[in-house]
C-alpha positions, 0 to 999 in steps of 0.5 A: 718847090724848087726855085730854079728853072728846068733849063737852069737845072739841066745846065748845072747837072751835066747837060752837054748837047741839045737834042736827041742822041740820034741827032748827033749821028752823021747824016749817012748813018742817020739816013740809013737808019731812017730808011731802014725804019721805013723799010721794015727793019726793026729797032733790035736789028738797027741797034745791033748794027749801030753797035757794030759800027762802034755806037756802043751807047745805042739802045732800042729806046734811042733807035725808036726815035727815028720814027719821029724824025724826017730824013736828012 
């Protein structure tokens, strides 16, 4: 079994910022996505919109996390 903790492993393997990808979005963008989720806009459309704004690393999986967050 490995002797290092999960935190030690993450720190030594490139973990940069704590939190999820969506937590790094500006409040205005985050809130529009959150509102969209609650108004029936799906993750595919939301991902396309985020990519059109320049968030090339937006994926359906990352966008799906909006359903687990509170509006800012």
